C-alpha positions in Angstrom: 0.0 0.0 0.0 1.1 3.5 -0.8 0.7 6.1 2.0 -0.1 9.6 0.8 2.6 12.3 1.4 2.6 13.8 4.9 1.1 17.2 5.2 3.1 20.2 6.4 2.1 23.7 7.4 0.8 25.7 4.4 -0.6 22.6 2.6 -4.2 22.7 1.4 -7.1 20.7 2.6 -10.2 20.7 0.4 -13.7 20.2 1.8 -16.4 18.7 -0.4 -19.7 16.9 0.3 -20.0 13.9 -2.0 -23.0 12.5 -0.1 -25.4 14.2 2.4 -26.2 17.8 3.0 -24.3 19.8 5.6 -24.9 23.3 7.0 -22.3 25.8 5.9 -21.7 27.0 9.4 -20.4 23.6 10.4 -17.9 23.7 7.5 -16.8 27.2 8.3 -16.1 26.2 11.9 -14.1 23.2 10.6 -12.1 25.5 8.3 -11.3 27.7 11.2 -9.9 24.9 13.3 -7.9 23.4 10.4 -6.5 26.8 9.6 -5.5 26.9 13.3 -3.4 23.9 12.6 -1.6 25.8 9.9 -3.3 24.4 6.8 -5.0 26.3 4.0 -8.6 25.3 3.4 -10.6 25.2 0.1 -14.4 24.9 0.3 -16.1 23.1 -2.6 -19.2 24.0 -4.5 -21.3 21.2 -2.8 -21.1 22.8 0.6 -24.5 24.2 1.7 -26.1 23.2 -1.6 -29.1 20.9 -1.3 -30.8 18.4 -3.6 -33.3 16.8 -1.2 -31.4 14.1 0.7 -28.1 14.9 -1.0 -25.8 17.9 -0.8 -26.2 18.5 -4.5 -27.2 16.6 -7.7 -25.0 13.6 -8.6 -23.3 15.6 -11.4 -22.2 18.4 -9.2 -21.0 16.1 -6.4 -18.9 14.2 -8.9 -17.5 17.3 -10.5 -16.6 18.8 -7.1 -14.8 15.7 -5.9 -13.1 15.2 -9.3 -11.8 18.7 -9.2 -10.0 18.2 -5.9 -8.7 14.7 -6.9 -7.1 16.3 -9.9 -5.8 19.5 -8.3 -2.1 19.3 -7.6 -2.4 22.1 -5.1 -4.7 20.0 -2.8 -2.9 17.7 -0.4 -5.9 16.2 1.4 -9.7 16.0 0.8 -12.0 16.1 3.9 -15.5 14.9 3.2 -18.0 17.2 4.8 -20.3 14.4 6.0 -21.5 10.9 5.2 -25.1 9.8 4.8 -25.6 8.3 1.4 -24.4 9.2 -2.1 -20.9 8.0 -2.8 -22.1 4.8 -4.5 -24.0 6.9 -7.0 -20.8 8.7 -8.2 -17.9 6.3 -7.6 -18.0 4.7 -11.1 -17.9 8.2 -12.7 -14.7 9.3 -11.0 -11.4 9.3 -12.9 -8.5 8.4 -10.5 -5.7 8.9 -13.1 -4.3 12.0 -11.6 -4.9 10.8 -8.1 -2.9 7.6 -8.6 0.0 9.6 -10.0 0.0 11.9 -6.9 -2.0 10.3 -4.1 -3.5 12.6 -1.5 -5.3 11.9 1.8 -9.0 11.2 1.5 -10.6 11.6 4.9 -14.0 10.6 6.3 -16.0 7.6 7.4 -19.5 6.0 7.2 -20.6 6.4 3.5 -17.0 7.4 2.7 -16.1 3.7 3.2 -17.1 3.4 -0.5 -14.2 5.4 -1.7 -11.8 4.1 1.0 -12.4 0.5 -0.1 -12.4 1.4 -3.8 -8.9 3.1 -3.8 -7.4 0.4 -1.6 -8.6 -2.5 -3.6 -8.0 -1.0 -7.1 -5.0 1.3 -6.6 -3.2 0.2 -3.3 -3.5 3.7 -1.8 -4.2 4.3 1.9 -6.7 6.8 3.3 -7.9 8.2 6.6 -11.0 6.8 8.3 -12.0 9.4 10.8 -13.9 12.5 11.8 -15.6 14.8 9.4 -16.5 18.5 9.6 -18.9 18.3 12.6 -16.1 17.1 14.8 -13.8 20.0 14.2 -14.9 22.3 16.9 -12.8 24.5 19.3 -13.5 22.1 22.1 -12.6 18.9 20.2 -9.3 20.1 18.8 -8.0 20.0 22.3 -8.9 16.3 22.7 -6.6 13.4 21.9 -8.7 11.9 19.1 -8.2 14.9 16.9 -4.6 15.4 18.0 -4.0 11.8 16.7 -5.9 12.8 13.5 -3.3 15.5 12.9 -0.4 13.2 13.8 -1.4 10.8 11.1 -1.7 13.5 8.5 1.8 14.9 9.3 3.4 11.4 9.3 3.8 10.6 13.0 3.4 7.1 14.5 0.4 6.6 16.7 -0.9 3.9 19.1 -4.4 3.3 20.6 -5.9 1.2 23.3 -9.2 -0.4 23.9 -10.5 -1.8 27.2 -10.8 -5.5 28.1 -13.9 -7.3 26.9 -15.0 -10.8 27.7 -15.5 -11.5 24.0 -12.0 -10.5 23.1 -9.7 -13.2 21.6 -6.2 -12.8 22.8 -3.2 -12.9 20.4 -1.0 -10.8 18.2 -1.2 -9.8 14.5 0.3 -7.5 12.0 -1.0 -6.5 8.6 -2.7 -3.9 6.5 -5.8 -2.4 8.1 -9.0 -2.4 5.9 -12.7 -1.9 6.5 -15.0 0.8 7.7 -18.7 0.9 7.9 -20.2 -2.6 7.9 -23.3 -1.7 5.9 -21.1 -0.1 3.2 -18.7 -3.1 3.1 -21.6 -5.5 2.6 -23.2 -3.2 0.0 -19.9 -3.3 -1.9 -19.6 -7.0 -1.9 -19.3 -8.3 -5.5 -18.6 -4.9 -6.9 -15.5 -3.2 -8.3 -15.1 -1.5 -4.9 -15.2 -4.7 -2.8 -12.5 -5.0 -0.2 -9.5 -7.4 -0.6 -9.3 -8.9 2.9 -6.7 -11.7 2.5 -4.1 -11.4 5.2 -5.5 -8.1 6.4 -6.7 -6.8 9.8 -10.4 -6.0 9.4 -12.0 -3.0 11.2 -15.8 -2.6 11.2 -18.3 -0.3 12.8 -22.0 0.7 12.3 -25.0 2.7 13.6 -28.7 2.4 13.8 -29.1 -1.1 12.4 -31.4 -3.9 13.5 -29.5 -6.8 15.1 -30.8 -9.3 12.6 -29.6 -7.0 9.8 -26.1 -6.9 11.3 -26.1 -10.7 11.3 -27.3 -10.8 7.7 -24.6 -8.3 6.5 -22.0 -10.4 8.2 -23.2 -13.6 6.5 -23.2 -11.7 3.2 -19.5 -11.0 3.6 -18.7 -14.4 5.1 -20.3 -16.2 2.1 -18.3 -13.9 -0.2 -15.1 -15.2 1.4 -14.2 -12.0 3.1 -13.4 -13.7 6.5 -11.5 -16.6 5.1 -8.0 -15.4 5.5 -8.0 -12.5 8.0 -5.1 -11.7 10.2 -7.2 -10.0 12.9 -10.5 -8.2 13.6 -11.1 -4.9 15.3 -14.7 -4.0 16.2 -15.4 -0.3 16.7 -18.6 1.4 17.8 -21.9 -0.4 17.1 -24.1 2.4 18.3 -27.9 2.7 18.5 -28.5 -1.0 17.7 -32.2 -1.9 17.5 -34.0 -5.1 18.2 -37.3 -6.4 16.7 -40.5 -6.9 18.5 -39.8 -10.5 18.7 -36.2 -10.5 20.0 -33.3 -11.6 17.8 -31.9 -13.5 20.7 -28.3 -12.2 20.6 -26.8 -8.9 21.6 -24.3 -7.1 19.3 -21.3 -8.6 21.0 -22.7 -12.2 20.7 -23.5 -11.6 17.0 -20.0 -10.4 16.2 -18.4 -13.1 18.3 -20.5 -15.7 16.5 -18.8 -14.6 13.2 -15.3 -13.8 14.3 -14.7 -15.6 17.6 -13.8 -19.0 16.1 -11.5 -17.7 13.3 -8.4 -18.3 15.3 -7.2 -14.7 15.0 -7.0 -11.9 17.5 -10.3 -10.2 18.0 -10.8 -6.8 19.8 -14.1 -5.1 20.8 -15.0 -1.6 21.8 -12.3 0.2 19.8 -13.2 3.9 20.0 -13.8 4.5 16.3 -17.1 4.9 14.4 -20.3 6.8 15.0 -19.3 7.9 18.5 -18.5 11.3 20.0 -14.8 10.8 20.0 -14.1 9.0 16.7 -10.5 8.0 16.7 -8.9 8.0 13.3 -7.4 5.0 11.5 -5.2 4.8 8.4 -7.0 2.3 6.2 -4.3 0.8 4.1 -1.6 1.4 6.7 0.3 -1.5 8.3 -0.8 -2.0 11.9 0.2 -4.3 14.7 -2.5 -5.4 17.2 -2.1 -7.2 20.5 -5.0 -8.4 22.5 -4.3 -9.4 26.1 -6.0 -9.7 29.5 -6.0 -5.9 30.1 -7.4 -5.0 26.7 -6.2 -4.4 23.1 -3.5 -2.2 21.6 -3.4 -1.1 17.9 -0.3 0.7 16.6 0.5 2.4 13.3 4.1 3.2 12.5 
C-alpha cells in the first residue's frame, strides 16, 4: 500500500460533500480549526447546496470531488459528512491524476465506499475518521483529533481499547482495511469490494437492527471476506435496534459468532465509528495489534 505524502504547514485541505447535505456554518467552523493547525482550506461547490437528501445533484457532487482529486495544489480531501451518495458517483470518478500523486482522502461512514475502492484498485491508503462536525474549538484540544493531525503529518500513533469478555487474545500484523459494515456489505461483489486476504479488518456501524447486522456479516462471510483475515477490530456499534420478537443475541454475541472462532486476535470496543470521539485509522496502513488480559493495543508506524 502507498501512503499519501505527509502534510506540512501551508498545505491545502479541500472540503467537499459527495453524499449528504451539511450546513455551511459547520464547515466554516471546521475550516477555522484546520487553519489553526496551519493548513489552508478550500471549500467546494457542494457545501451548503441541497438536492433533497443529497448535498447537490450527482453531477455536481462528482464534479466537485473530481476537481479536488485532480488539483495538484490539494494535499488532502476532507468529506463534509457521510449519509448516502458516494455509491452513486464512484464509477464516474477518474483516478488517473490521483494515482500519480496520491493525497489523503478523509472521512467515514458512507465514505467507506471510496476508501475500499482506492485500496482494492490502486493500493492507496486513506484516513477513516472524523468529518466536519467534529472539528470544533473544544474537540481540537482532545486526543482523538490530536491523533488525526499526527497521522496527517506522518507521526506514529498507538491506541488502546478496554478489556472485553468476548476478546480473543493474540498478536497480529497487517494492512488495516474496512470501515462501515453496511457499506462493506453493500460493496460485496462490486469493483469496490475489499480485498481482505491477510488483512486486519475493522468494522463499525450505527442504527441497524440486530438481525440485519447478522445478515450483512453472513453476506461478507459467504463472499469469502473472512476466510484469511489476520485479525479483527470491532469499533462502535451504536444505537443498535431489536425487533418486537427479540433476535436472541446482543451485538457482542453476533460479532463473536462470526469472528470468535476464526483463530485470529479479536478486539471489541475500539473507539472509532459513529461515536462522540471517533479515533482516526489509516486504512491501508500497516498496523500491529495485541489483545491481552487488560485490553487491546493497535499501533501504526
